[in-house]
C-alpha positions as CSV (number, residue, x, y, z in Angstrom):
1,M,14.1,38.1,-7.4
2,K,14.0,35.7,-4.4
3,K,10.3,35.4,-5.4
4,T,10.9,33.7,-8.3
5,I,13.6,31.2,-7.4
6,L,11.1,30.5,-4.9
7,Y,7.8,30.4,-7.0
8,A,10.8,28.4,-9.5
9,F,11.8,26.0,-7.0
10,I,7.7,25.4,-5.2
11,G,6.8,24.9,-9.0
12,F,10.0,22.3,-9.8
13,L,9.3,20.4,-6.3
14,F,5.6,20.1,-7.0
15,L,6.4,18.7,-10.4
16,S,8.9,16.4,-9.3
17,L,6.8,15.3,-7.0
18,T,3.9,14.2,-8.8
19,A,5.1,13.4,-12.0
20,F,6.9,10.2,-10.4
21,S,4.3,9.2,-7.7
22,T,1.5,7.5,-9.9
23,H,2.1,4.1,-9.5
24,K,-0.8,1.6,-10.5
25,F,-0.9,-0.9,-8.5
26,Y,-2.7,-4.7,-10.0
27,M,-5.7,-5.7,-7.8
28,G,-8.5,-8.0,-8.5
29,I,-11.1,-8.2,-5.4
30,Y,-12.9,-11.8,-5.1
31,Q,-16.5,-13.1,-3.1
32,V,-17.1,-16.4,-2.8
33,N,-20.2,-16.9,-0.5
34,Y,-21.1,-20.5,0.0
35,A,-24.6,-20.7,0.3
36,P,-26.4,-24.0,1.7
37,E,-30.2,-23.3,1.7
38,K,-29.8,-22.9,-2.4
39,K,-26.8,-25.6,-2.6
40,M,-24.5,-23.0,-4.4
41,L,-20.9,-21.1,-4.0
42,Q,-21.7,-17.8,-5.3
43,I,-18.5,-15.9,-6.7
44,T,-18.3,-12.4,-7.2
45,S,-15.0,-10.7,-9.0
46,R,-13.9,-7.0,-9.7
47,V,-11.3,-6.5,-12.4
48,F,-9.8,-3.2,-13.5
49,I,-11.7,-3.6,-17.1
50,D,-8.2,-1.8,-19.2
51,D,-6.1,-4.6,-17.6
52,L,-8.4,-7.3,-18.6
53,N,-8.2,-6.3,-22.0
54,N,-5.0,-5.9,-22.5
55,A,-4.6,-9.5,-20.8
56,L,-7.5,-10.5,-23.4
57,E,-5.3,-9.3,-26.1
58,K,-2.1,-10.4,-25.3
59,K,-3.7,-14.0,-24.9
60,Y,-5.8,-13.7,-27.9
61,N,-3.8,-11.2,-30.4
62,K,-6.7,-9.7,-30.8
63,K,-8.2,-6.2,-30.2
64,V,-10.8,-6.2,-27.2
65,Y,-13.3,-3.5,-26.2
66,L,-15.1,-5.3,-23.1
67,G,-16.9,-2.0,-20.9
68,T,-17.1,0.1,-24.2
69,E,-19.7,0.6,-27.0
70,K,-17.6,-1.4,-29.4
71,E,-17.7,-4.6,-27.2
72,S,-18.8,-7.3,-29.4
73,P,-20.6,-11.3,-28.1
74,E,-17.4,-12.6,-29.7
75,E,-15.1,-10.7,-27.0
76,V,-17.9,-11.6,-24.4
77,I,-17.3,-15.0,-25.1
78,L,-13.4,-14.2,-24.8
79,L,-14.0,-13.3,-21.5
80,K,-16.0,-16.4,-20.2
81,K,-13.2,-18.6,-21.4
82,Y,-10.3,-16.8,-20.2
83,F,-12.1,-16.7,-17.1
84,L,-13.0,-19.8,-16.3
85,E,-9.4,-21.2,-17.7
86,K,-8.3,-18.6,-14.6
87,F,-10.3,-19.3,-11.9
88,S,-11.0,-23.0,-10.6
89,V,-12.3,-24.6,-7.6
90,K,-12.7,-28.1,-6.0
91,V,-14.8,-29.0,-3.6
92,N,-14.1,-32.0,-0.9
93,G,-11.2,-33.2,-3.6
94,Q,-14.0,-32.9,-6.9
95,S,-13.1,-30.0,-9.4
96,K,-16.1,-28.5,-9.9
97,S,-18.0,-26.3,-13.2
98,I,-17.9,-23.0,-12.4
99,N,-21.2,-21.1,-14.2
100,F,-20.6,-17.6,-15.7
101,L,-23.7,-15.9,-15.3
102,S,-23.1,-12.2,-16.2
103,K,-20.9,-8.8,-16.0
104,E,-21.4,-5.2,-15.3
105,L,-19.0,-2.7,-15.8
106,E,-18.8,0.2,-12.7
107,G,-17.0,2.7,-13.4
108,D,-13.5,0.8,-14.4
109,I,-14.0,-2.0,-12.7
110,L,-15.9,-5.2,-14.4
111,I,-17.8,-6.9,-12.1
112,C,-18.0,-10.9,-13.3
113,Y,-21.3,-12.9,-11.1
114,C,-20.5,-17.0,-11.4
115,N,-21.9,-19.5,-9.0
116,V,-21.5,-23.2,-8.7
117,K,-24.3,-25.2,-7.9
118,E,-25.0,-28.3,-6.5
119,I,-22.9,-28.2,-3.5
120,T,-24.5,-29.7,-0.4
121,K,-21.4,-29.7,1.8
122,I,-18.4,-28.4,2.2
123,N,-15.0,-29.8,3.9
124,T,-12.2,-28.3,2.1
125,L,-12.8,-25.7,-0.6
126,E,-9.7,-25.7,-3.5
127,I,-9.3,-22.7,-5.3
128,F,-7.2,-21.0,-8.3
129,N,-6.6,-17.9,-9.2
130,T,-4.4,-16.8,-12.2
131,V,-6.9,-14.2,-13.3
132,L,-4.5,-11.4,-15.4
133,I,-1.4,-12.8,-13.0
134,D,-0.4,-14.5,-15.9
135,W,-0.7,-10.6,-17.6
136,N,1.1,-8.8,-15.0
137,T,3.4,-10.6,-12.6
138,E,2.6,-7.5,-10.1
139,Q,-1.1,-8.7,-10.5
140,Q,-2.5,-9.8,-6.9
141,N,-6.3,-11.3,-6.2
142,I,-7.7,-11.1,-3.0
143,T,-9.8,-13.7,-2.6
144,H,-12.9,-13.6,0.7
145,V,-14.5,-16.8,1.7
146,T,-17.5,-17.1,3.4
147,V,-18.7,-21.0,4.6
148,L,-21.1,-21.3,7.1
149,G,-20.6,-17.7,8.7
150,E,-16.5,-18.7,8.4
151,K,-14.4,-16.2,6.9
152,K,-11.2,-16.8,5.3
153,S,-8.8,-14.6,3.3
154,I,-6.5,-15.4,0.6
155,L,-3.6,-13.3,-1.3
156,F,-3.1,-15.0,-4.5
157,T,0.1,-13.9,-7.0
158,D,2.3,-15.0,-9.0
159,S,4.7,-17.1,-6.3
160,N,0.6,-18.7,-4.8
161,K,-1.6,-19.4,-7.4
162,G,-4.1,-22.2,-5.5
163,E,-4.9,-22.6,-1.6
164,M,-6.8,-24.8,0.4
165,L,-9.2,-24.3,3.3
166,K,-10.7,-26.5,5.6
167,F,-13.8,-26.0,7.3
């Protein structure tokens, strides 16, 4: 009888601890590198594909299947449009056009590759990053920036959507 109660207690404890311990965190990782020999900024973003699909569905009122066999060319266009609307840069006070190059899926992470051309010198770099923050205020986007060997990191949240770095 004591063993039955003990096993039941251990089972209840295990279930209660595991049932409530799963908490999804909302994080995007971005890398911005300045390549002076190419006169460009190289931008790589990593976001959870399910969160991105949910954000696109909310914004465009359409079911989205990025990263699946059902993905359509129109959905890729929506992705590019969304990304370029939610991520922007200013170099030395001037807004710069971001070129969306490609994307790939790595597990449940969508990796997007972009660049900004014709950057001869960087004194200031202003970055605005609200990707997925409009969909979920718990979203956090960590952006690592490397310019001429100097590395800086920024945390973008619902309360910090843009920041200027000086070099």
